[in-house]
Backbone bond lengths (Angstrom), bond angles and torsions (degrees), N, CA, C in turn:
res aa  C-N    CA-C-N  psi(-1)  N-CA   C-N-CA  omega(-1)  CA-C   N-CA-C  phi
1 M - - - 1.485 - - 1.554 111.53 -
2 S 1.294 118.65 127.87 1.412 121.84 -174.88 1.551 112.27 -82.31
3 V 1.307 115.33 142.37 1.442 123.84 175.84 1.547 107.60 -93.61
4 S 1.334 115.91 137.32 1.464 119.83 178.26 1.523 110.80 -61.00
5 K 1.318 117.39 119.33 1.489 119.15 -179.17 1.553 111.21 -111.30
6 L 1.303 117.75 -19.66 1.438 123.25 179.23 1.548 112.19 68.04
7 N 1.271 118.96 -172.05 1.441 123.33 -175.32 1.519 113.62 -131.57
8 N 1.350 115.76 52.84 1.405 125.20 -179.62 1.547 114.10 -144.27
9 P 1.318 115.55 99.04 1.466 120.95 -174.73 1.535 111.34 -63.78
10 H 1.339 117.95 -23.85 1.458 119.38 179.04 1.517 114.02 -63.79
11 L 1.287 118.80 -26.50 1.472 123.20 -179.12 1.524 108.79 -64.59
12 D 1.336 119.09 -29.71 1.441 122.25 -179.86 1.558 112.76 -68.73
13 T 1.343 118.82 -19.20 1.456 121.36 -174.76 1.542 109.44 -100.99
14 M 1.316 120.22 -7.75 1.412 124.94 -173.86 1.563 109.20 -82.21
15 T 1.360 114.15 129.77 1.507 118.87 175.81 1.510 112.85 -84.49
16 S 1.369 117.21 -19.70 1.453 123.39 178.04 1.482 110.13 -146.32
17 D 1.314 119.18 158.78 1.412 122.06 173.04 1.531 109.22 -152.93
18 F 1.347 116.21 118.11 1.421 122.92 179.46 1.529 110.26 -94.53
19 L 1.361 114.79 108.42 1.475 120.92 178.53 1.553 106.08 -78.58
20 Y 1.303 116.52 81.28 1.443 126.96 -161.93 1.536 110.05 -56.64
21 H 1.291 119.18 -47.53 1.449 120.99 -170.76 1.529 112.58 -79.90
22 L 1.348 115.97 -16.94 1.456 121.77 170.33 1.561 111.23 -93.66
23 N 1.319 117.63 -13.35 1.439 126.33 -177.56 1.595 107.63 58.29
24 I 1.303 114.65 49.88 1.454 123.39 174.46 1.481 109.54 -120.01
25 N 1.266 118.91 121.99 1.476 122.26 -177.53 1.553 110.62 -108.77
26 V 1.287 113.55 114.54 1.517 118.31 172.53 1.499 106.00 -97.17
27 A 1.331 116.48 89.14 1.455 121.12 -164.41 1.535 113.32 -107.48
28 C 1.337 117.70 -21.79 1.439 120.86 -176.20 1.469 110.50 -157.10
29 S 1.342 119.84 172.29 1.439 121.94 -176.22 1.505 112.43 -62.26
30 Q 1.386 119.26 -38.42 1.431 122.77 177.66 1.517 111.27 -62.30
31 N 1.365 114.63 -45.90 1.434 118.38 179.75 1.514 111.67 -65.85
32 A 1.372 119.32 -34.87 1.413 123.21 175.48 1.534 111.65 -62.75
33 A 1.315 116.37 -38.13 1.429 120.46 176.93 1.547 110.98 -65.60
34 D 1.288 117.77 -37.91 1.533 122.38 174.47 1.477 108.46 -63.20
35 I 1.297 122.45 -41.05 1.433 123.97 -179.63 1.532 110.84 -63.07
36 E 1.355 116.14 -42.07 1.416 122.47 178.35 1.555 110.30 -64.36
37 N 1.291 117.89 -42.09 1.467 123.90 178.32 1.528 111.82 -60.42
38 Q 1.318 114.28 -39.98 1.476 121.34 -174.34 1.486 112.92 -80.69
39 F 1.336 116.77 -41.95 1.459 121.69 -171.90 1.570 115.29 -119.73
40 G 1.321 116.74 3.16 1.452 118.95 -175.42 1.483 114.55 -67.07
41 D 1.291 121.47 -18.33 1.440 124.12 -178.13 1.578 113.43 -91.48
42 I 1.301 116.96 -0.36 1.442 122.00 -178.97 1.519 111.27 -62.49
43 R 1.352 115.39 128.33 1.478 121.85 176.56 1.504 110.62 -114.09
44 V 1.319 116.13 -28.03 1.508 121.06 -176.11 1.486 110.18 -133.58
45 I 1.350 117.26 133.11 1.450 121.33 171.52 1.492 107.95 -115.03
46 C 1.354 117.70 115.35 1.458 122.37 177.00 1.536 107.99 -98.55
47 T 1.330 115.20 132.50 1.414 118.31 177.51 1.571 110.13 -124.01
48 G 1.298 113.73 152.33 1.472 120.11 -179.85 1.523 112.03 -161.12
49 G 1.260 117.98 163.84 1.456 120.51 -168.87 1.509 115.14 -60.83
50 T 1.368 117.50 -49.67 1.457 119.36 -169.66 1.532 113.39 -110.85
51 Q 1.352 111.43 156.77 1.499 117.68 177.55 1.523 109.77 -60.81
52 K 1.363 115.84 -43.40 1.428 118.96 -176.28 1.561 112.53 -58.92
53 R 1.327 114.74 -43.50 1.468 120.19 -177.89 1.544 109.47 -65.32
54 M 1.278 117.73 -38.34 1.452 118.41 -178.71 1.560 112.43 -75.13
55 K 1.303 116.38 -32.45 1.427 119.19 172.62 1.536 110.80 -65.94
56 E 1.298 118.80 -41.01 1.439 123.66 177.95 1.560 109.60 -64.21
57 L 1.328 115.59 -39.96 1.457 119.24 179.84 1.605 110.32 -65.24
58 A 1.312 116.14 -42.54 1.443 120.16 177.71 1.491 110.21 -58.49
59 I 1.306 119.30 -45.22 1.473 123.53 177.35 1.535 112.62 -61.61
60 Y 1.360 111.57 -43.60 1.506 119.49 -179.70 1.499 110.64 -59.43
61 L 1.367 117.42 -41.11 1.439 122.45 -174.77 1.535 115.31 -74.42
62 R 1.316 117.16 -20.25 1.446 121.06 -177.87 1.561 112.66 -47.98
63 P 1.376 116.33 -65.33 1.459 115.47 -178.54 1.500 116.58 -59.89
64 I 1.298 117.49 -30.21 1.444 123.69 177.57 1.515 110.47 -63.97
65 L 1.364 114.69 -37.09 1.504 118.36 -179.41 1.496 110.07 -93.85
66 G 1.361 119.01 9.18 1.460 121.57 178.46 1.513 115.32 67.98
67 I 1.341 114.34 33.10 1.480 121.14 179.09 1.504 109.10 -105.86
68 A 1.333 116.13 115.41 1.423 123.19 177.52 1.516 109.10 -91.77
69 D 1.286 117.84 99.36 1.483 121.74 -175.79 1.602 106.89 -155.96
70 N 1.328 114.30 115.05 1.471 121.11 178.06 1.528 114.21 -98.87
71 R 1.332 115.57 7.06 1.461 117.65 -178.14 1.514 111.10 -79.68
72 E 1.282 113.82 160.94 1.478 119.64 176.35 1.518 109.01 -65.84
73 P 1.357 117.58 132.33 1.417 119.78 178.99 1.510 111.46 -62.27
74 V 1.338 115.39 142.42 1.472 117.00 -175.68 1.571 107.40 -101.00
75 D 1.349 111.11 130.17 1.499 119.12 176.65 1.492 108.58 -76.00
76 L 1.337 118.70 105.79 1.449 120.55 -176.99 1.476 115.52 -70.30
77 C 1.299 117.94 -13.53 1.501 124.27 179.73 1.509 113.32 -116.91
78 E 1.259 117.69 22.08 1.513 121.69 -175.43 1.490 109.55 -59.48
79 S 1.328 118.89 -37.92 1.423 123.01 -176.70 1.571 112.22 -63.53
80 G 1.266 115.81 -22.76 1.442 120.19 175.23 1.488 117.46 -76.59
81 Q 1.346 114.67 -18.77 1.490 127.25 170.66 1.563 110.25 57.54
82 R 1.252 118.48 28.75 1.485 123.09 177.75 1.523 114.89 -126.08
83 Y 1.297 115.33 -53.21 1.468 122.36 -179.45 1.463 110.66 -125.04
84 A 1.364 118.77 148.57 1.476 125.68 179.79 1.517 106.08 -102.90
85 V 1.336 117.88 135.14 1.412 124.11 179.30 1.519 108.93 -134.97
86 Y 1.366 115.95 123.11 1.455 123.21 178.57 1.512 112.24 -119.56
87 K 1.328 120.25 136.12 1.403 122.59 177.39 1.488 111.60 -109.75
88 V 1.352 116.02 126.80 1.481 120.26 177.33 1.496 105.63 -132.02
89 G 1.371 114.13 101.24 1.467 119.90 -177.11 1.510 111.35 62.45
90 P 1.351 117.26 -127.55 1.487 120.36 179.49 1.581 112.52 -91.49
91 V 1.310 113.98 20.11 1.514 117.76 179.05 1.530 109.52 -119.25
92 L 1.307 113.62 137.99 1.537 120.28 175.86 1.491 105.15 -112.08
93 C 1.289 120.62 129.60 1.467 126.41 178.18 1.555 106.80 -112.02
94 A 1.361 117.53 115.41 1.441 120.49 -176.70 1.505 113.12 -127.96
95 S 1.337 117.79 136.78 1.451 118.53 175.58 1.512 111.34 -81.96
96 H 1.299 117.29 154.13 1.460 119.15 -176.29 1.555 114.17 -131.89
97 G 1.361 117.90 1.20 1.447 119.54 179.43 1.521 112.79 77.96
98 V 1.323 114.61 -163.15 1.525 119.49 -176.03 1.520 109.06 -108.36
99 G 1.307 116.31 124.25 1.453 121.16 172.06 1.523 113.55 92.42
100 S 1.346 114.17 167.17 1.509 120.78 -170.24 1.499 107.68 -71.43
101 S 1.256 122.90 -31.25 1.493 122.46 -172.51 1.492 109.17 -67.57
102 T 1.384 119.12 -44.93 1.450 118.92 -179.13 1.561 109.30 -75.90
103 F 1.380 117.15 -30.60 1.395 118.58 178.83 1.491 113.78 -68.32
104 S 1.363 115.98 -39.89 1.390 118.65 -175.47 1.584 112.16 -64.54
105 V 1.284 115.43 -31.24 1.480 118.86 178.28 1.551 112.47 -59.91
106 V 1.367 114.33 -51.94 1.458 119.04 -177.33 1.525 109.02 -73.97
107 L 1.367 117.41 -31.46 1.478 118.24 -179.23 1.520 110.78 -64.10
108 H 1.331 118.21 -45.98 1.508 120.28 173.93 1.508 111.11 -51.96
109 E 1.350 115.83 -46.95 1.475 117.52 -176.08 1.528 112.55 -70.82
110 L 1.345 116.88 -36.51 1.481 118.63 175.73 1.480 111.75 -65.63
111 L 1.331 117.79 -37.16 1.467 121.31 178.57 1.523 109.56 -64.73
112 K 1.317 118.28 -41.28 1.443 120.36 175.89 1.530 113.39 -68.34
113 L 1.314 115.97 -34.61 1.450 119.33 177.87 1.489 110.33 -59.97
114 V 1.349 119.70 -47.33 1.401 121.16 -178.41 1.529 112.76 -66.02
115 R 1.348 115.14 -27.56 1.486 117.33 175.26 1.474 109.09 -70.79
116 Y 1.355 120.42 -47.56 1.424 122.76 -177.73 1.593 111.40 -64.87
117 A 1.335 114.23 -32.77 1.459 118.24 -179.55 1.526 112.09 -82.12
118 K 1.332 116.65 -3.31 1.505 124.20 -179.07 1.532 110.45 56.73
119 C 1.323 114.18 42.49 1.525 118.10 174.61 1.509 110.47 -68.66
120 K 1.282 115.94 149.27 1.493 123.71 179.80 1.472 113.61 -113.32
121 D 1.381 114.04 131.82 1.469 122.72 174.37 1.542 112.75 51.77
122 V 1.312 113.06 46.89 1.508 117.22 179.04 1.493 110.44 -72.72
123 V 1.359 115.74 140.29 1.436 123.43 172.97 1.529 108.23 -116.45
124 F 1.348 117.18 128.87 1.478 124.55 177.83 1.504 107.63 -96.77
125 L 1.346 116.36 134.95 1.418 122.17 178.80 1.526 108.83 -130.20
126 R 1.330 113.86 137.50 1.513 117.46 172.78 1.492 108.97 -110.83
127 I 1.332 114.56 133.68 1.437 120.72 179.12 1.482 109.12 -120.53
128 G 1.341 118.37 134.20 1.437 119.72 -175.71 1.490 115.77 -167.12
129 T 1.342 113.48 -175.59 1.479 120.52 173.83 1.479 109.31 -108.54
130 C 1.331 117.60 163.31 1.446 119.84 -178.32 1.492 111.50 -160.72
131 G 1.322 117.67 174.56 1.438 122.32 171.91 1.500 109.73 -97.10
132 G 1.329 119.95 133.75 1.430 119.83 178.68 1.524 112.18 -87.20
133 V 1.308 113.13 159.94 1.497 118.57 176.99 1.562 106.60 -126.88
134 G 1.311 114.61 95.31 1.475 119.63 -178.40 1.491 116.00 79.46
135 V 1.336 115.53 17.93 1.480 117.61 173.05 1.564 108.19 -128.83
136 E 1.310 115.88 157.81 1.412 120.32 -174.87 1.569 112.68 -75.56
137 P 1.308 117.60 146.32 1.478 119.27 176.67 1.491 110.31 -55.35
138 G 1.351 116.85 138.80 1.495 121.62 -176.30 1.432 114.73 99.65
139 T 1.347 116.96 -6.29 1.489 119.35 -179.36 1.555 107.39 -79.24
140 V 1.326 116.14 137.22 1.460 122.11 178.27 1.524 106.96 -93.20
141 I 1.323 117.65 127.26 1.471 123.69 -177.26 1.531 108.07 -110.56
142 V 1.297 117.43 126.94 1.453 125.36 173.48 1.540 105.18 -102.12
143 T 1.310 119.01 116.34 1.442 121.15 -172.19 1.573 110.76 -78.97
144 E 1.343 112.77 135.65 1.432 118.36 175.24 1.499 109.64 -103.79
145 K 1.326 118.32 -62.10 1.456 125.35 173.16 1.486 111.63 -110.75
146 A 1.337 119.44 143.99 1.425 121.48 179.94 1.551 109.37 -115.15
147 Y 1.351 119.59 129.82 1.427 126.56 -179.75 1.465 111.54 -108.44
148 N 1.349 116.86 146.26 1.514 118.36 174.67 1.469 109.36 -85.40
149 G 1.376 115.11 -174.05 1.459 122.23 -174.46 1.565 111.63 -67.94
150 C 1.338 117.94 -15.48 1.456 119.38 173.14 1.508 113.71 -95.60
151 L 1.308 113.87 15.54 1.469 123.38 177.37 1.560 110.46 61.46
152 E 1.359 115.64 40.11 1.451 122.11 177.13 1.520 107.56 -111.47
153 N 1.323 119.06 140.10 1.466 124.61 -175.43 1.544 110.47 -81.96
154 V 1.297 115.85 51.98 1.458 120.90 -176.90 1.543 111.68 -146.51
155 H 1.368 115.89 163.38 1.434 120.36 167.52 1.565 106.04 -111.49
156 E 1.266 115.05 133.62 1.490 120.06 178.03 1.551 108.99 -114.06
157 I 1.353 114.94 133.96 1.454 118.52 174.89 1.540 110.24 -142.50
158 P 1.348 119.86 137.58 1.415 118.73 176.71 1.496 108.93 -79.12
159 I 1.379 116.11 130.64 1.444 122.49 178.01 1.527 108.67 -133.91
160 L 1.357 117.64 123.06 1.438 124.62 -179.44 1.541 109.68 52.94
161 G 1.355 114.99 42.19 1.475 119.14 175.34 1.548 117.04 79.85
162 R 1.312 115.31 3.48 1.509 116.85 177.03 1.519 108.93 -126.33
163 R 1.321 114.63 157.14 1.445 121.08 -178.64 1.541 109.07 -86.30
164 V 1.299 115.89 121.55 1.451 122.23 178.97 1.551 108.96 -105.68
165 V 1.292 118.65 121.28 1.438 122.20 -178.83 1.537 110.37 -111.40
166 R 1.337 114.27 128.79 1.481 119.05 -175.62 1.585 108.08 -128.53
167 P 1.326 115.54 146.53 1.461 118.21 178.03 1.499 112.34 -64.08
168 A 1.312 117.15 152.23 1.475 120.83 -173.55 1.494 111.33 -134.12
169 F 1.351 113.99 88.36 1.497 118.41 177.89 1.533 105.97 -151.67
170 F 1.316 111.37 156.79 1.530 117.52 -177.41 1.530 111.47 -97.06
171 A 1.348 112.76 157.92 1.499 119.97 -179.76 1.522 109.28 -58.45
172 Q 1.354 118.27 126.77 1.452 121.46 -176.33 1.521 111.86 -60.96
173 D 1.338 117.59 -36.46 1.521 117.94 -178.76 1.480 112.11 -68.18
174 V 1.352 118.43 -30.98 1.459 121.71 174.74 1.537 109.40 -69.18
175 V 1.295 115.39 -47.25 1.468 119.58 -179.39 1.513 111.05 -59.05
176 E 1.347 118.20 -46.84 1.459 122.42 179.63 1.525 110.43 -67.97
177 G 1.298 115.54 -37.03 1.468 119.96 179.92 1.523 112.81 -61.96
178 I 1.338 114.32 -39.60 1.490 121.52 175.63 1.482 109.61 -68.06
179 L 1.332 117.77 -45.92 1.471 122.33 -179.30 1.562 113.22 -59.35
180 C 1.323 114.56 -35.29 1.464 119.40 -174.16 1.476 112.03 -69.26
181 V 1.376 119.53 -19.81 1.448 122.11 176.45 1.468 113.91 -97.92
182 G 1.364 117.23 -4.19 1.389 121.78 175.73 1.562 115.68 -84.81
183 N 1.338 116.67 172.65 1.458 122.02 175.20 1.538 113.78 54.24
184 Q 1.348 113.50 50.74 1.473 118.86 177.16 1.539 106.47 -80.67
185 P 1.313 116.40 161.02 1.519 122.32 -174.06 1.553 113.26 -53.27
186 N 1.317 117.04 -33.56 1.504 118.25 -175.23 1.570 113.08 -94.41
187 D 1.359 116.27 1.03 1.467 120.77 -179.22 1.500 107.26 -66.19
188 V 1.351 116.60 138.46 1.464 123.35 173.19 1.518 110.82 -98.14
189 F 1.324 117.65 5.93 1.451 120.22 -177.76 1.543 107.35 -138.08
190 K 1.355 112.47 161.96 1.462 119.63 177.16 1.491 112.71 -95.78
191 T 1.310 117.78 142.51 1.465 124.35 173.33 1.532 105.05 -117.65
192 I 1.371 116.41 121.34 1.440 122.48 -175.44 1.466 111.11 -129.96
193 K 1.374 116.33 152.94 1.448 123.17 170.69 1.549 109.39 -90.00
194 A 1.326 118.08 137.11 1.471 118.66 -178.62 1.513 106.56 -163.79
195 N 1.327 112.68 175.48 1.521 121.28 175.35 1.486 105.69 -91.95
196 T 1.377 112.70 154.91 1.444 119.96 179.31 1.531 113.15 -128.56
197 M 1.346 115.82 140.76 1.423 118.35 176.46 1.580 106.87 -98.47
198 S 1.322 114.80 129.46 1.470 119.78 -177.15 1.517 107.57 -119.38
199 T 1.338 118.16 121.81 1.458 120.81 -171.67 1.574 109.56 -118.50
200 D 1.258 114.94 164.97 1.517 121.60 176.94 1.513 112.27 -91.85
201 C 1.313 117.51 1.86 1.492 120.58 -176.34 1.513 107.47 -144.21
202 F 1.321 118.58 140.78 1.454 122.82 179.24 1.518 112.03 -79.71
203 Y 1.309 117.57 -30.70 1.451 120.31 -173.81 1.529 113.27 -99.97
204 E 1.324 117.40 -82.79 1.447 119.63 -176.03 1.591 110.48 -63.17
205 G 1.300 115.82 -39.10 1.497 119.20 -179.05 1.482 114.06 -61.28
206 Q 1.327 114.47 -25.23 1.475 121.23 -178.77 1.521 111.35 -102.39
207 G 1.350 116.84 6.61 1.428 120.86 175.64 1.549 114.09 74.91
208 R 1.331 116.99 21.30 1.474 120.26 178.92 1.558 109.37 -73.34
209 T 1.332 112.58 151.10 1.491 114.82 175.21 1.526 111.85 -108.21
210 D 1.369 115.67 10.61 1.479 118.91 -177.11 1.509 111.95 -113.26
211 G 1.320 117.18 24.45 1.500 119.26 174.89 1.530 112.00 -86.83
212 A 1.287 114.99 -179.81 1.511 120.35 178.50 1.541 112.57 -64.75
213 V 1.398 115.39 -28.69 1.435 121.89 179.12 1.509 107.53 -133.82
214 C 1.344 115.66 138.65 1.409 121.30 173.19 1.535 113.13 -151.46
215 E 1.343 118.90 122.50 1.430 122.46 -171.73 1.588 109.49 -117.78
216 Y 1.335 118.16 24.57 1.420 121.61 178.81 1.506 110.67 -136.39
217 S 1.293 118.68 165.01 1.472 123.44 -174.29 1.537 108.46 -93.68
218 E 1.341 114.02 167.16 1.433 119.77 173.55 1.517 111.54 -60.59
219 D 1.362 114.63 -36.18 1.488 120.63 178.50 1.532 110.51 -65.43
220 D 1.329 117.30 -40.79 1.451 118.07 177.60 1.515 111.58 -64.02
221 K 1.339 114.48 -37.82 1.537 117.15 -179.08 1.533 107.82 -64.20
222 M 1.311 116.54 -45.82 1.466 119.56 -173.55 1.559 112.25 -66.01
223 K 1.327 115.61 -35.83 1.428 121.66 174.91 1.535 112.13 -63.14
224 F 1.267 115.79 -40.83 1.496 121.95 179.09 1.562 109.76 -68.70
225 L 1.323 117.14 -46.13 1.465 118.01 177.13 1.472 115.33 -63.97
226 Q 1.320 114.48 -31.83 1.508 118.43 175.61 1.478 109.72 -67.51
227 K 1.350 118.02 -41.01 1.436 123.28 179.41 1.539 108.20 -61.21
228 A 1.307 118.56 -42.35 1.467 121.29 178.39 1.535 110.44 -64.91
229 H 1.300 116.04 -41.31 1.469 123.26 179.08 1.550 109.15 -59.29
230 D 1.339 115.87 -43.08 1.474 119.94 176.88 1.475 115.45 -60.19
231 L 1.379 117.48 -23.02 1.432 121.69 176.82 1.522 113.44 -87.81
232 G 1.290 115.19 9.29 1.421 119.29 -179.25 1.527 114.40 82.84
233 I 1.304 117.22 9.44 1.462 122.26 176.46 1.526 111.36 -75.06
234 R 1.281 116.69 127.54 1.469 121.70 -179.27 1.460 112.96 -123.29
235 N 1.313 119.78 -3.22 1.434 119.97 171.77 1.560 113.07 -153.67
236 I 1.350 112.99 161.22 1.478 117.54 -178.48 1.528 109.39 -128.66
237 E 1.299 118.22 129.68 1.422 121.88 172.89 1.543 111.17 -145.85
238 M 1.271 119.55 -154.39 1.498 116.89 -169.90 1.564 115.11 -133.44
239 E 1.297 116.35 18.82 1.473 119.11 -172.12 1.556 114.45 -136.59
240 A 1.309 119.54 -21.72 1.463 122.09 -162.16 1.560 111.41 -64.90
241 T 1.388 120.07 -39.48 1.416 118.93 -177.50 1.486 112.68 -64.64
242 M 1.331 117.06 -46.76 1.495 119.46 176.24 1.485 112.41 -61.03
243 F 1.335 116.68 -48.31 1.473 123.91 -176.08 1.510 110.76 -57.93
244 S 1.294 118.26 -46.31 1.500 122.53 -178.63 1.466 110.48 -69.57
245 S 1.320 116.92 -45.05 1.528 118.50 -175.90 1.516 113.17 -68.07
246 L 1.335 117.30 -40.53 1.415 122.51 -174.87 1.494 111.36 -73.02
247 T 1.357 118.39 -40.55 1.451 120.86 176.25 1.506 111.65 -65.75
248 R 1.308 116.47 -37.56 1.486 121.54 177.56 1.533 108.50 -62.42
249 K 1.360 115.74 -46.30 1.478 119.41 -178.47 1.520 109.64 -63.73
250 A 1.309 117.11 -34.10 1.477 119.77 178.34 1.502 113.00 -82.18
251 D 1.337 115.47 -0.47 1.486 120.36 -178.72 1.522 112.33 61.27
252 V 1.285 116.87 42.89 1.467 123.22 177.33 1.546 106.48 -122.52
253 K 1.310 115.68 137.44 1.448 118.98 177.10 1.515 112.97 -76.37
254 A 1.375 115.92 147.99 1.456 119.58 -178.21 1.508 112.21 -152.50
255 G 1.338 114.37 161.70 1.463 118.93 176.97 1.542 107.97 -147.73
256 C 1.342 112.95 158.42 1.471 119.38 -176.75 1.501 108.36 -131.73
257 I 1.385 116.23 122.29 1.413 123.78 -177.80 1.518 113.15 -127.54
258 C 1.305 117.53 109.97 1.464 120.38 -173.79 1.589 109.51 -129.89
259 V 1.309 113.01 148.84 1.440 119.96 175.46 1.501 113.41 -105.63
260 T 1.293 117.50 136.39 1.489 121.97 -178.21 1.513 109.74 -79.26
261 L 1.319 113.39 139.66 1.477 119.39 175.10 1.474 114.26 -111.15
262 I 1.373 115.17 -2.47 1.481 120.60 -175.44 1.531 106.67 -162.45
263 N 1.285 116.39 151.45 1.488 122.61 167.72 1.525 106.94 -100.42
264 R 1.318 116.40 108.59 1.484 120.21 -175.19 1.539 111.55 -66.40
265 L 1.359 119.45 -17.02 1.454 118.69 177.51 1.522 110.72 -74.73
266 K 1.369 116.04 -6.82 1.462 118.93 -177.44 1.518 109.84 -116.71
267 G 1.308 119.42 1.98 1.443 121.74 -178.59 1.493 116.58 150.40
268 D 1.378 118.54 172.92 1.457 121.56 -175.91 1.520 112.22 -106.94
269 Q 1.341 118.79 -20.52 1.393 123.28 -177.67 1.525 114.81 -90.88
270 V 1.365 117.88 137.24 1.432 121.82 175.80 1.519 107.71 -73.52
271 T 1.279 118.09 125.07 1.457 122.69 -174.67 1.544 112.01 -116.82
272 I 1.313 120.70 -5.59 1.412 120.73 177.27 1.533 113.28 -68.57
273 T 1.301 120.72 158.48 1.389 122.68 -176.51 1.572 110.57 -77.28
274 M 1.293 120.17 164.31 1.477 121.63 178.29 1.515 110.12 -63.61
275 E 1.343 117.67 -34.78 1.469 119.84 176.96 1.527 108.94 -63.77
276 Q 1.346 120.95 -43.66 1.436 123.36 178.66 1.485 109.24 -64.63
277 K 1.292 120.22 -44.14 1.496 125.21 -179.87 1.541 109.31 -55.96
278 H 1.374 116.23 -45.15 1.455 119.96 -176.39 1.564 107.46 -66.43
279 E 1.328 116.95 -41.76 1.489 119.97 -178.46 1.473 112.04 -67.60
280 F 1.382 116.59 -37.89 1.442 120.32 178.47 1.525 110.33 -65.33
281 E 1.350 117.18 -39.82 1.410 121.49 -178.33 1.593 113.21 -63.63
282 Q 1.307 115.62 -19.12 1.476 121.25 178.35 1.498 110.82 -79.80
283 R 1.318 118.43 -22.72 1.424 122.56 -175.25 1.513 114.96 -56.55
284 P 1.341 117.81 -49.99 1.505 119.61 174.31 1.504 112.88 -56.55
285 F 1.364 116.75 -34.77 1.427 120.89 176.97 1.565 110.17 -57.50
286 I 1.284 113.18 -45.08 1.494 119.08 -175.18 1.565 107.41 -62.93
287 I 1.337 116.87 -47.28 1.467 119.70 -177.12 1.549 110.50 -66.05
288 V 1.360 115.35 -45.07 1.431 118.67 179.86 1.510 113.45 -65.69
289 G 1.323 120.42 -34.63 1.381 124.88 173.28 1.510 113.36 -60.82
290 R 1.326 114.90 -43.26 1.438 119.28 176.06 1.481 113.35 -64.70
291 Y 1.307 116.00 -44.71 1.470 122.71 -179.20 1.497 110.01 -62.63
292 I 1.326 119.55 -45.65 1.484 123.08 178.75 1.561 109.51 -59.98
293 S 1.321 114.99 -41.70 1.511 118.27 179.36 1.523 110.50 -62.48
294 H 1.327 115.31 -39.38 1.484 120.77 -178.86 1.506 108.95 -70.28
295 L 1.360 117.14 -40.53 1.431 122.00 -176.66 1.527 113.21 -65.74
296 L 1.331 114.37 -37.44 1.475 118.69 -173.45 1.508 113.42 -90.75
297 K 1.291 117.29 5.11 1.481 119.14 179.55 1.522 111.36 -64.08
């Protein structure tokens, strides 16, 4: 079983590392041993936008993992006041905020955490909501390739004053592993594999016409969304390109599972009820719970 080593030789020369946004200090050999004792059994790290959703996921996973515990989940990083992290057996559930910029911060630190804890064969999963493109609300999308707002299958980031472009796709065995536990006979929803568009903006970047500013027509929007649909894109969110490219660069496997709340080919406003929204948000939990059970067998 491989230990997460990452792709940064500078980490090998550091005598301490303060994971600032998690408020975890790997400062000495004794502290490093404590980190390994606390987190070394982690096999899956689940991430999602909000603290509430990650707490609910931690509670949902308890019976699946055979953990009998009715206590309130403890936020291990509450003192950091930025991200919430809950541990349930060999699974870590961490919030990441909205968009790639906030997610990349905690993702770097979570990747380093599994390295310092000497975790083996860790799989990172992102769970979220999204806008659909030509699919019905409530459909669960497992991302294969991630496209940016220019409909390119890459993630671009400025580093030291130059544009660095990295491929953005998820490990095929993780994608297929998630798919194989979907679409069970009693499911009332579909789970499909598709491409995802990941943007830096919720409104203009996603071609919405209901933002504070809009300088394009409804016809322009529909032509763009159809072009995305022709590329096999079936959902739009704000994290997949960064998530796929960074985990691949770090040589860690990952997957992205999101449920659609709207079909963008039919409008920009979410029209489902709050009860439907809550039920839809549970659907990725179901798929991830099955996948984790399968993975840990």
